N, C-alpha and C positions, 0 to 999 in steps of 0.2 A: 697320795692324791686325795686328801680329805675334802668333803663337800663337793666332789666332782659328780656331775650328773652321770648316771649309769650309761646313758647313750653316748656320751663323749668317750668313756672308757671302751665301750664296745666298738666305736668307730676306730679308735687307736689300735685296738687288737686286730680289727679287720684290715686296716691299712698295713699293719706290720706283717700279717700273714701273706697278703698279696705281694708285698715287697720281698719277703723271703722266698716266695714261689718264683718271682721273676729272677732273683739272684740265682736260684737253683737251676732255672731254665738256661741261664747263660754260663754256668760253671762248666769248665772243660776238664778239670782235674777230677778223676774218679774218687780219690780219697776225700777231697774237699766236698764233692757232691754228696757222698754218704754222710759226712759230718753235718753239712747243711740240712740234709733231709732229717737227720736225727734231731737237730735243734728245732726245725720246723714242726716235726711231728709232736715233740714235747709241748711246744707252744700251742699247737692246735688242741691237743688233749686237755691241757690246762684251761684254755679258753672255753672249749665245749663243755667240760664238766662244770666249770664255774657258772657259765651261762645257763645250763640246764638247771642247776641247783638254785640259783638266785632268780634269774629273769623268768624262766619258764614257770617256775613255782609261783612267782608273784602274779603271773597271768593265768594260773591254773583255772580251768573252768571257762575260759574264753573259747568259744566254739570256732570262731573264724578269725584268722590272722592273715590279711592280704589274700583272701581267696583260698587259703589252705589251713589245715588244722595244725595246731602247735606240735603234734606228734610227728609231723613231717620233718620238722627241724631236727628232731632226734635222729631220724633215719638219715638225713643229710649228713649229720655229724658222723654217723657210723660209716656211711659210704666213703667219705673223705678219709677216715681212718683206715678203711680197707684198701683204698688206693695207695696210701702211704705205706701200708704193710707190703703190698705187692711191689711197690717201687723199691723197697728195701731189699727185695730179692731179685731185682732186675739189674742188668748191667748198665751203669751210668753211661750216658751218651748214646745208647742204642735207640733204635726207632721205638721200641716198646717203652723205654724210659721216657722219651719225649712225649709220646702219645699219652701216657698216664699222667704226666705233669700237666699237659694241656687239658685233659679231662678234669683233673683235680681243680685246676684254675677256673674252668667253666662252671663246675659245680659250686665251688666256693663263692664265685662271683654271683651266681644265681641266688645262693643262700643269703649273701650279704644284702643284695638288692631287695629280696623278700623281707628280710628283717627291717631294713631301713624304711620300707614303705608300709609294713604291717606292724611289727612288734614295736618299733619306735613310736608310731602313732598311738598304739594301744597304751604304752607306758605313759605317754603324755596325757592321755584321756583319764587314766586311772590314778595317777599320782601327781601331787603338786611338787613344787621345787624341792621342798624339804624331803618328800618321799623319794624323789628321784636321787637326791644326794645320799639318802640313807641306803637305798638299793646300791648305789655306787660304792659306798663303804663296805657293804656286805659282799659285793662282787670282788672288791680289792682284797678283802680278808680271805675269801674263798680261793682266789688265785694264789695268794701267798702260801696258804696251807697246801694246796695242790702242788705248788712248785717244790715245797719241801719234800712232799711224798715222792714226786718224780725224781728229785735229786737222790733221795735215799734208795730208790729202786735202781738207779743207775750206778750207785757206788758198790 
């Protein structure tokens, strides 16, 4: 996806994560639920690490992003990862399973809204079209490298 604005790539990742969460919420087979959770978790980790490495680094030093500090985004990433970890130890279909999925979705939705109103705006203020495309390329490359690392860990 060369020359793609970083914000477009982030939106696509966000939409993909929410769609995967919704599919997980409605999955009734325990085996498929755990498989979907594994895929979702890998996607989240890859997205979060690439975003932290490329986007947050590009905005380093910015004190306020939509009323919050950039470091709050790191903590949100960690909280979601923790929920996925606890989900992986829960029984698919149980009340705990569904409650954790709902909380993860609420947290991810809040995180996405915060980024779209804060980080996206700051990116647009700090970078021109070429800069946004260059960040998009760096994000794409970071995701590719992280995907390879995640696949190697899974093998």
